C-alpha positions in Angstrom: -4.7 -1.6 -97.6 -3.7 1.1 -100.2 -5.1 3.7 -97.8 -2.0 3.1 -95.6 0.4 4.4 -98.3 1.1 8.0 -99.2 0.1 9.3 -102.7 3.6 8.8 -104.2 3.8 5.2 -103.0 0.2 4.4 -104.2 1.2 5.8 -107.7 4.4 3.7 -107.7 2.4 0.6 -106.8 -0.2 1.3 -109.5 2.6 1.7 -112.1 4.2 -1.5 -110.9 0.9 -3.4 -111.1 0.2 -2.0 -114.6 3.6 -3.1 -115.7 3.1 -6.6 -114.3 -0.3 -6.9 -116.0 1.2 -5.7 -119.3 3.9 -8.3 -119.0 1.4 -11.0 -118.2 -0.6 -10.1 -121.3 2.5 -10.2 -123.5 3.5 -13.6 -122.1 0.0 -14.8 -122.8 0.1 -13.5 -126.4 3.5 -15.2 -126.9 2.2 -18.5 -125.7 -0.8 -18.2 -128.1 1.5 -17.3 -131.0 3.9 -20.1 -130.3 1.0 -22.6 -130.1 -0.6 -21.3 -133.3 2.7 -21.3 -135.3 3.6 -24.8 -134.0 0.2 -26.2 -134.9 0.3 -24.6 -138.3 3.9 -25.4 -139.3 5.1 -28.6 -137.5 3.4 -31.5 -139.3 5.9 -34.3 -138.9 7.3 -36.2 -136.0 9.6 -34.3 -133.6 13.2 -35.2 -134.3 16.5 -33.4 -134.1 15.6 -30.9 -136.7 12.7 -29.3 -138.5 12.1 -30.1 -142.1 12.9 -27.3 -144.6 9.2 -26.6 -145.1 8.6 -26.5 -141.3 11.5 -24.2 -140.7 10.4 -21.9 -143.5 6.8 -21.9 -142.2 7.9 -21.1 -138.7 10.1 -18.2 -139.9 7.3 -16.7 -141.9 4.8 -17.1 -139.1 7.2 -15.3 -136.7 7.8 -12.5 -139.2 4.1 -12.0 -139.7 3.5 -12.0 -136.0 6.2 -9.4 -135.4 5.0 -7.2 -138.3 1.5 -7.3 -137.0 2.5 -6.6 -133.4 4.6 -3.5 -134.5 1.7 -2.2 -136.6 -0.7 -2.6 -133.7 1.6 -0.8 -131.2 2.2 2.1 -133.6 -1.6 2.4 -134.2 -2.2 2.5 -130.4 0.5 5.1 -129.9 -1.0 7.2 -132.7 -4.5 7.0 -131.1 -3.0 8.0 -127.7 -1.2 10.9 -129.3 2.2 9.5 -128.4 5.2 9.6 -130.9 6.0 6.2 -132.3 8.9 4.3 -130.8 
């Protein structure tokens, strides 16, 4: 099917597909992260609010996840020879 498109269209389709796959990977990682932090931090019954300990744990878990994600992105960019964002 891709043979029916000119080179520019094929390149655009490939970029679109790559973007969609990256977005799917990101969403998958967010779901894993959410599940991991929830299982680790939320220990009581679900009510209108988190306990102070649960809230603190969730904030720390999110912070660690974001720090790690930024570190990984910067390392990948360095390895690819791109300037960091």
